[in-house]
Kinemage of the C-alpha trace (Angstrom):
@kinemage 1
@onewidth
@group {chain A} dominant
@subgroup {mainchain}
@vectorlist {calphas} color= white
{ca unk a 1} P -21.342 36.734 -32.844
{ca unk a 2} L -20.486 36.264 -29.147
{ca unk a 3} L -20.472 32.497 -29.589
{ca unk a 4} L -18.012 32.836 -32.475
{ca unk a 5} L -15.679 34.982 -30.393
{ca unk a 6} L -15.831 32.562 -27.464
{ca unk a 7} L -15.165 29.664 -29.805
{ca unk a 8} L -12.076 31.385 -31.229
{ca unk a 9} L -10.791 32.274 -27.755
{ca unk a 10} L -11.389 28.830 -26.233
{ca unk a 11} L -7.907 27.432 -27.033
{ca unk a 12} L -6.375 30.371 -25.171
{ca unk a 13} L -8.372 29.859 -21.976
{ca unk a 14} L -8.753 26.067 -21.953
{ca unk a 15} L -7.012 24.280 -19.093
{ca unk a 16} L -3.697 22.735 -19.971
{ca unk a 17} L -3.368 18.948 -19.626
{ca unk a 18} L -1.797 17.695 -16.391
{ca unk a 19} L 1.702 16.371 -17.160
{ca unk a 20} L 1.690 12.724 -16.062
{ca unk a 21} L 5.282 11.862 -16.932
{ca unk a 22} L 7.046 11.209 -13.612
{ca unk a 23} L 4.117 12.382 -11.477
{ca unk a 24} L 2.569 10.402 -8.610
{ca unk a 25} L -1.024 9.288 -9.162
{ca unk a 26} L -2.864 7.718 -6.223
{ca unk a 27} L -5.851 5.580 -7.253
{ca unk a 28} L -8.372 4.410 -4.658
{ca unk a 29} L -10.310 1.331 -5.673
{ca unk a 30} L -7.278 0.464 -7.783
{ca unk a 31} L -7.559 -3.303 -7.488
{ca unk a 32} L -10.395 -3.645 -10.010
{ca unk a 33} L -12.842 -1.956 -12.338
{ca unk a 34} L -12.517 1.698 -13.251
{ca unk a 35} L -9.711 2.278 -10.733
{ca unk a 36} L -7.501 -0.399 -12.288
{ca unk a 37} L -8.330 0.856 -15.800
{ca unk a 38} L -7.329 4.410 -14.810
{ca unk a 39} L -4.079 3.097 -13.313
{ca unk a 40} L -3.254 1.326 -16.575
{ca unk a 41} L -3.902 4.487 -18.581
{ca unk a 42} L -1.736 6.731 -16.400
{ca unk a 43} L 1.237 4.315 -16.330
{ca unk a 44} L 1.053 4.211 -20.134
{ca unk a 45} L 1.623 7.973 -19.954
{ca unk a 46} L 4.616 7.734 -17.630
{ca unk a 47} L 3.118 8.212 -14.149
{ca unk a 48} L 4.113 6.447 -10.964
{ca unk a 49} L 1.043 4.857 -9.413
{ca unk a 50} L -0.110 3.925 -5.932
{ca unk a 51} L -3.013 1.486 -5.941
{ca unk a 52} L -5.211 1.679 -2.835
{ca unk a 53} L -7.834 -0.933 -1.912
{ca unk a 54} L -8.804 -3.269 0.929
{ca unk a 55} L -8.007 -6.679 -0.521
{ca unk a 56} L -4.256 -7.418 -0.469
{ca unk a 57} L -4.501 -10.353 -2.888
{ca unk a 58} L -6.528 -8.395 -5.464
{ca unk a 59} L -4.093 -5.479 -5.098
{ca unk a 60} L -1.128 -7.716 -5.809
{ca unk a 61} L -2.838 -9.164 -8.900
{ca unk a 62} L -3.769 -5.661 -10.097
{ca unk a 63} L -0.196 -4.464 -9.567
{ca unk a 64} L 1.118 -7.279 -11.761
{ca unk a 65} L -1.368 -6.374 -14.489
{ca unk a 66} L -0.714 -2.610 -14.328
{ca unk a 67} L 3.060 -3.150 -14.495
{ca unk a 68} L 2.658 -4.794 -17.909
{ca unk a 69} L 1.777 -1.341 -19.284
{ca unk a 70} L 4.666 0.691 -17.829
{ca unk a 71} L 6.038 3.190 -20.311
{ca unk a 72} L 9.522 2.955 -18.758
{ca unk a 73} L 10.043 0.095 -16.293
{ca unk a 74} L 13.378 1.557 -15.162
{ca unk a 75} L 11.867 4.871 -14.037
{ca unk a 76} L 8.288 4.043 -13.053
{ca unk a 77} L 6.945 2.294 -9.948
{ca unk a 78} L 3.622 0.788 -9.012
{ca unk a 79} L 3.030 0.534 -5.265
{ca unk a 80} L 0.100 -1.082 -3.453
{ca unk a 81} L -1.454 0.069 -0.190
{ca unk a 82} L -4.071 -2.028 1.542
{ca unk a 83} L -6.345 0.130 3.681
{ca unk a 84} L -10.083 0.349 4.330
{ca unk a 85} L -11.035 3.898 3.409
{ca unk a 86} L -14.401 3.626 5.137
{ca unk a 87} L -13.196 2.793 8.647
{ca unk a 88} L -10.131 4.363 10.204
{ca unk a 89} L -9.107 7.827 9.021
{ca unk a 90} L -5.728 7.650 10.770
{ca unk a 91} L -4.905 4.465 8.815
{ca unk a 92} L -5.761 6.317 5.593
{ca unk a 93} L -3.480 9.201 6.614
{ca unk a 94} L -0.647 6.741 7.340
{ca unk a 95} L -1.165 5.034 4.001
{ca unk a 96} L -1.042 8.303 2.043
{ca unk a 97} L 2.018 9.426 4.008
{ca unk a 98} L 3.799 6.113 3.280
{ca unk a 99} L 2.898 6.327 -0.404
{ca unk a 100} L 4.190 9.916 -0.565
{ca unk a 101} L 7.456 8.912 1.099
{ca unk a 102} L 7.950 6.192 -1.507
{ca unk a 103} L 6.695 7.974 -4.645
{ca unk a 104} L 6.842 11.673 -3.824
{ca unk a 105} L 3.907 14.012 -3.256
{ca unk a 106} L 0.594 12.987 -4.776
{ca unk a 107} L 0.060 15.001 -7.944
{ca unk a 108} L -3.310 13.496 -8.801
{ca unk a 109} L -5.914 11.664 -6.736
{ca unk a 110} L -8.364 9.407 -8.566
{ca unk a 111} L -11.113 8.210 -6.231
{ca unk a 112} L -12.773 5.045 -7.558
{ca unk a 113} L -13.393 3.208 -4.286
{ca unk a 114} L -16.765 1.650 -3.667
{ca unk a 115} L -19.637 0.611 -5.841
{ca unk a 116} L -23.313 1.297 -6.257
{ca unk a 117} L -26.482 -0.704 -6.253
{ca unk a 118} L -28.594 0.863 -8.966
{ca unk a 119} L -32.175 1.747 -8.325
{ca unk a 120} L -34.436 4.432 -6.980
{ca unk a 121} L -33.563 5.406 -3.421
{ca unk a 122} L -37.048 4.647 -2.121
{ca unk a 123} L -36.894 1.178 -3.695
{ca unk a 124} L -33.591 0.146 -2.080
{ca unk a 125} L -33.839 -2.310 0.779
{ca unk a 126} L -32.320 -1.462 4.133
{ca unk a 127} L -29.733 -4.174 3.475
{ca unk a 128} L -28.740 -2.568 0.135
{ca unk a 129} L -28.443 0.832 1.804
{ca unk a 130} L -26.233 -0.582 4.591
{ca unk a 131} L -23.994 -2.359 2.099
{ca unk a 132} L -23.414 0.874 0.175
{ca unk a 133} L -22.742 3.002 3.252
{ca unk a 134} L -20.900 0.505 5.457
{ca unk a 135} L -18.973 -1.490 2.888
{ca unk a 136} L -19.239 -4.707 0.955
{ca unk a 137} L -21.237 -7.768 1.902
{ca unk a 138} L -18.045 -9.711 2.601
{ca unk a 139} L -17.268 -7.411 5.559
{ca unk a 140} L -20.435 -8.073 7.545
{ca unk a 141} L -19.629 -9.519 10.936
{ca unk a 142} L -15.905 -8.778 10.740
{ca unk a 143} L -14.317 -6.874 13.606
{ca unk a 144} L -11.862 -4.201 12.548
{ca unk a 145} L -8.946 -3.294 14.749
{ca unk a 146} L -9.269 0.471 14.734
{ca unk a 147} L -6.094 2.476 15.234
{ca unk a 148} L -3.656 -0.398 14.717
{ca unk a 149} L -0.314 0.119 13.046
{ca unk a 150} L -0.145 -1.683 9.712
{ca unk a 151} L 3.494 -1.825 8.635
{ca unk a 152} L 2.692 -4.729 6.305
{ca unk a 153} L 0.013 -2.901 4.346
{ca unk a 154} L 2.188 -2.552 1.232
{ca unk a 155} L 2.344 -5.306 -1.361
{ca unk a 156} L 5.418 -7.395 -0.626
{ca unk a 157} L 6.298 -7.397 -4.323
{ca unk a 158} L 6.661 -3.661 -4.971
{ca unk a 159} L 9.853 -2.533 -6.659
């Protein structure tokens, strides 16, 4: 009986869908994988998208691909921000502030940055653990310039 009542009331108390048309969606890890797939889906529904990832070249390629799915190319924008989310928090703050200035306040954050090495924790090697917590293998040995201003961190091809 109680289950039947709850079932009948569920449409009245269910959360309403977030209106994506014209909203600003910021996607971390947006240059590939799930992040890029999410970006494609939200632009199909009319959102403006900011793609965030480390690799400028992959971001630019992802931007070109995502733009193919714009619902309205006259009203929508796809912007890229290259920033390493795992290193310098002030650079992340600057990137979000720049994105908000260009696209308006962030209405939805989709966090898809990073990846995982599957396995039981106790079976992971120290190297695998470091890669997951410190960043990708390609970053080993690279010196980051913490606290630098990065005025060129947006894709040069944004519209």
